[in-house]
C-alpha positions in Angstrom: 64.9 88.6 147.6 64.2 89.9 151.2 66.3 93.3 152.1 69.4 92.6 154.2 69.3 93.8 157.4 71.9 96.4 159.3 73.9 94.6 162.0 74.2 96.4 164.7 76.7 95.8 167.9 75.9 97.8 171.0 78.8 98.9 172.9 77.3 100.7 176.5 78.4 99.4 180.0 75.1 100.6 181.5 72.6 97.6 181.0 69.5 99.2 181.5 70.9 101.8 178.7 72.0 98.6 176.0 68.6 97.2 176.7 66.6 100.4 176.3 68.9 100.7 173.0 68.0 97.4 171.7 64.4 97.6 172.4 64.6 100.9 170.4 66.4 99.2 167.6 64.0 96.4 167.3 61.0 98.7 166.3 62.6 99.4 162.5 62.8 96.2 160.7 65.9 96.9 158.7 67.5 96.9 161.8 69.1 93.7 163.8 71.1 93.4 167.0 74.0 91.0 166.8 76.1 91.7 169.7 75.7 93.6 173.0 79.0 94.8 174.6 79.2 95.7 178.1 83.3 97.1 178.1 85.4 98.4 175.8 87.4 95.3 175.2 84.1 93.4 174.3 82.8 96.0 171.9 86.4 95.6 170.2 86.0 92.2 170.1 82.7 91.8 168.6 82.7 94.3 165.6 85.6 92.4 164.5 84.5 89.2 165.1 80.9 90.1 162.9 82.5 92.7 161.0 79.5 94.7 161.7 79.0 97.6 159.2 77.2 99.5 161.9 77.8 100.0 165.3 76.5 102.0 168.0 79.4 103.1 170.5 78.3 104.9 173.7 81.0 103.4 176.1 83.7 105.1 178.7 85.0 102.6 180.3 88.2 102.8 183.2 91.1 101.2 181.0 89.9 102.5 177.7 87.6 105.5 176.9 85.4 105.8 174.1 87.4 107.5 171.7 89.9 104.6 172.2 87.4 102.3 171.4 86.5 104.0 168.2 90.4 104.4 166.9 90.8 101.0 167.6 88.0 100.2 165.4 88.7 102.1 162.6 91.9 100.3 162.4 90.7 96.9 162.6 87.2 97.2 160.6 87.6 100.3 158.7 84.1 100.2 157.1 82.4 100.1 160.2 79.8 103.0 160.6 79.8 104.4 164.5 77.1 106.3 166.0 77.5 107.9 169.6 75.3 109.1 172.4 76.6 111.0 175.2 79.8 112.7 175.4 83.0 111.9 174.7 86.5 113.7 176.0 88.0 116.2 173.4 90.9 114.7 171.5 
């Protein structure tokens, strides 16, 4: 039986960074990018929709910062793992 892949939602407002993360993730056979979000609201929607157990969150958005995305995802889908790249405001 084939090993189940880690499903990942990439959340990044810069297209070039999303593409780079996707390319990097695809070099690992145990990981699969199931969605890409360009803003905070898409990120929350995709994680909830797909119940992704793994997620990349490096999103700072004018209406919702990265910490808000993490908090909202924790409320909606608490089993999601989140990896953050870059700097997030303290709080």
